N, C-alpha and C positions, 0 to 999 in steps of 0.2 A: 562365241560358240563353246569355248573351253568352259566357261563359267556355267553357262547354260546346261552343259553335259554333267558337270560336277553336282549341280543342284538336283538334276534329273536322277542321277545315280544315288544320290543321298536319300531323296524322297522314296525312291523305289526300296532301298535297303530298309529304311525305317518302316515302310509298310509291310515288307517280308518279315522283319523283325516282330511287329506288333501281331501279325497273324500267328507266327510261331509262338509267342507268349501266350496268346489267347487259347491255342491249341493245348499248350502245356498246362494252362490253368484250368481248361475244360477237363482234361484227363485227371488231373489232380495227382501231385507227387505225394501222395499219402495213401494209407489203407484204412478204410472205414468199415463199419458194419454192413453197410449197403453193398460193399465189394463182396460180401459173403451170403447175399441174398439173390433171389430170382423174383422178380415181379412178372405176374403172369402176362401183363400187357406188353412186356418187352420181348416175349419169345418170338423169334422169327424176324426181329427188327435188323435190318442190315444197314451198313453204312451207304449213304448216297446223298440225294440232294438235301434231305432233312436228316442231318447227321445226328444219331442218338449219343447220349452221353456213354453208353456201353452197348457192346454187341454181345448177344447171347448165342452161343453155339450148344446144340444138343447132341449128346452121345447116347445112342440107344442100339442095344444088340439086336432089336427086332428090325432095324433098318428104318424106322419111322423118325429119325433125326437127321442132323446134318452128316453125322459119320457114325459108323459102327465100331470105331476104335477111337481111343483117346488119341493115339498119334495122328490119326487122320484128321481129327479136330484141330490139333496143333498146326498141322500143315496148312490149314485154312487162315491161320493168323499171319498177316504180312510181316516180313523183316522189318524192323524200324518202327514197329507198332508203337503209337504214342497215347493210346487210350484203353480204358478198361475193356478187356474181353473176358466175358464170363463163360466157362465151359461147363454145363450142366451134365453130370454123368449120371444116367439113370442106374437103377439097381442091377447088379450082376457082377461076375467075376470077369475081369478084363486080363486075359493072360498075354501080356505084352510088355516089352521094355520101353520105357518112355524117357525122352529127353526134351527139355525145353531149352533152346539155346539162348546165349547171352543177348541176341538181336530181337528177342520177343518178350519185352517186359510188359508188366500191367495184365498178367493172367490170372484168373481166379479158377480153381477147381472146386465145384460144388456138387456134393453128392447127396444121396437120400439117407444118409447115416453111414457111420463106420462099419455098422454090421451088415449094411446092404450094398455099398459100392466099394469093391475091392479091385485095387490094381496089383498084380502079382506076377513075379517071375523068379527064377531059380539059379541065377549066375553065381559062381563063386570066383575068388581071385585066381584060382588055378586054371580056370576055363581057358581054353586056347582061343585066340583071336584069329582074324583072316590072315595074319602074318605068321601063325603057327606058334606065337609066344603067348605066354599067360597074360590075360587082360589086366590083372592086378586089382586091388581094392577098388580104386577109384571107378573103374568101368564095370564092376560088379552090381552096381545099383540098379534096381528094378526101376526107379524113378530118379532121374537127376534133374534138379532145378539150378540152371545157370544163370537166369535172368533175373532182374531186379523187380521189386514190388509185386512179388508172387504171393498169393494167398490161397488157403485151402480150408474147406469145412466138410465134415460128414464123409470122409474117405479113409479107407485102410490101405495103407502102403505096406506091401509084404514081400519078403524074400523068403520063398519056401524051400530052400535048400535045407538039407538035414542038418540037425543040430551038430556043432563042432565040440570036440573034447578039448579040455585045456591043453595047449601046446601043439595042437594040430596045425599042420603046415598047409596054407593055401585055401583055408576053408572060410576066410573072410567073405561074408556075404551081405552086402549092404541092401536094405530095403528102400532108403531114401537118402539121397545126397543133396544137400543144400549149399550151392557154391554161390548164389547171387547174394545182393545186399537187400535188406529191408523185406524180410519175408515173415508171414504171420501164419499159424496153423491153429485152428480152433477145433475142439472136439474131433480130433482125427487119432487114428491108431497107426503105429509104426511097428511092424512085428518082424522078428528075425531071431538069430541066436548070436552069432559073433559079428561085431561091427554093424549093428542094426542101423543105427542112425549116424550118417557121416555128416555132422554139423561143421562143414568144411571151412567156410570163411563167410565173412558178413555179419551183419546184425539180424537176429532173429526172435520172434516171440513165439512161444508155444503155450497155449492156454487150454487148460482142460483136456489135454490130450494124454494117450496112453502110449509108452514106449517099452517094448519087451524084448528081453534078450538075456544072454549069459555072460558074454565075455566082452568087455569094453563096448557095451551096447549104445553108448552115446560117446562119440569121440570126434576130435578135429580142432581147428584154429579159430572157430567162430566166436563172437561175443554174443551169447544168447541167455535169454530170461526164460526159465521154465516155471510157470505159475499154475498151481493147483492141478499138476499132472500126476499120473500114477506111473511110477517106474517099477515094472513087474519083471521079477527075475525068474529065469527058467533053468537055472544051472542045476546040473546033477551032482556036482560037487562044489568046486570053487569057481569064482569069477569076478567080475568087476563092473561097476555101473558106468563110470565116466573116465575118459582119457583124454585130458587136455594137452594139445600140442603148442603151448605157448613156448617159444623159443628165445625170447628176448624180454627183459624187464621193461622195455619201451613199447612192447607189442600190447595193444589194448584188446585183450582177448580172454576168454574163460567163460565157464558156465555157472549161472546162479540158478539155483533150485529153490523156489519160494513156495511154501505151504504145500509141498508135494508128499505123496504117500508112497513109501518103499515097501514092497511085499513081494511074495513068491517063495521060491525054493533055492536051496543051496546056501553057501556062505560067500558073501561078496564083500569086496572093499568098496568104499564109498567112491574112491578114485585112485588112479594111478598116474605116475609122473611121466607120461608120454614125452612131454616136452620138459626141458630143464627148469623153466619158469611155469609150469603148469599151474592153472589157478581154477579152483572149484570151491563152491561156497553153497552150504545147505542152510537154509533159514526156516524156522518155524515148520519143519517137516516132522511127518509122523514116520518113524523109522521102525519096522518090523524087526524080528529076531534074526534076519537074514544077514545082519551086518556083522562082519568079523570085529571082534572087540578093539583090535589095534586100529581099525578104520581105514587107514590109507598105506600105500605102497610106494616105495621109492623106485620102481622099475629096475630093481637090481643095481642101482648106482647111489651109494650113500652120499655122494657129493651133492646130489639133487635135494637132499634134505635142507640145505642151507638156502635154496632159491625157489622152491615151490612155494605156493600160497594155497594151503588146504584149510579150510575153516568151517566152523559151524556155529549157528546162533540159535539158541532157544529152541532146539528140537526136542521132541518126546518120543516115547516108544521104547521097547526092549533093546532096539538097536542104536539108541541114542546115548546109552550109558558111556560116559566119557573117562571113567576111571582107568581103563586099560588103553587109552589112545596114545599113539606114537607121540613122543614129547615134541616133535617138530610141526605138529598140526596146532591150529589156533582155535581157541574158544572166545568168541567175540563179544564184545559189549554192543550195546545198541548204536552208539555213535560209530563203531567201527563196521557194523552190518549194514548201517543206513544207505550207503551207496549202491547196495545190492538188492534193496527192498522194493524198488519201484521201477517203472519202465524207463526211468532216467538212466538206468545202467546200460541201455541199449539205445540211448538218445530217442526214446519213443515219442517225446513232444515234436520232434521234427517230421516223423512220418506215420504216426498212428493217431487216428481220430477215433477213438472208442468210448 
């Protein structure tokens, strides 16, 4: 009897494991172009007896979809979700604060174009929460992505709080926070002023996107590749593009900007040493005259000059003149720049199929 029970349990466990593996294979632990597109015949397909590879939910302000709000559509995704859910967000300005929790991976946001589909809110770090205390930078995000395998296309993420002046307190206003691992953004816009894009943690790929702001408008501890993006400055006077919070030489984090265009107004640092081991690399970028000739800032702590990794490779434009760059920044050879020039920098072969 004992032997029979052992084999029964073993077979049951193996069958359960096989089902789990099939489901995981079905969902696909990767992001592909298909995850960023909607097929007409998939609209309205719900999970059931004949389970579709992906489920499509429609957000429409006119009430003709599954939800009139983005948050309402996210609520329809089950916790522990194990397959791709595409949320098609029709044209309109969606004035709401959105969060995708860690328990809801494999979600796609698909809009009608970044000029047509806009998710906007206006929180700042000094805003009071339900406990009467300031919510802080992390909770100011208009859209917060905490789950893995998220992707988006054709969306504008906006924080519409008024522009902050340099040195202003509590005016950090995040448009998009990405805290999950393995996320991709294609042809999206991220608009704000101070701390626009909180590239918080994880591995992320931004392709043909536009990020706009004035002060540290890309910041965080993530390891991210920005390819063929526009970094648009809106500074009235001085500002900075990137603030990397890499705090250890063993932390595999930092921002790689590849073939990006830097334009706009004001005079900006390429990066600031928010973390003692901050890492920011610009390769093959077109830099407008908005770049401060010195290029980089040590966050007011000269000791960080010995530990940061600020570098440029073969950039062009008026802002790329390296003759007045700080001596503790690097001008890379091809071999030195090579690790930052492909999706290998973010382990892309493991989770991107593009």
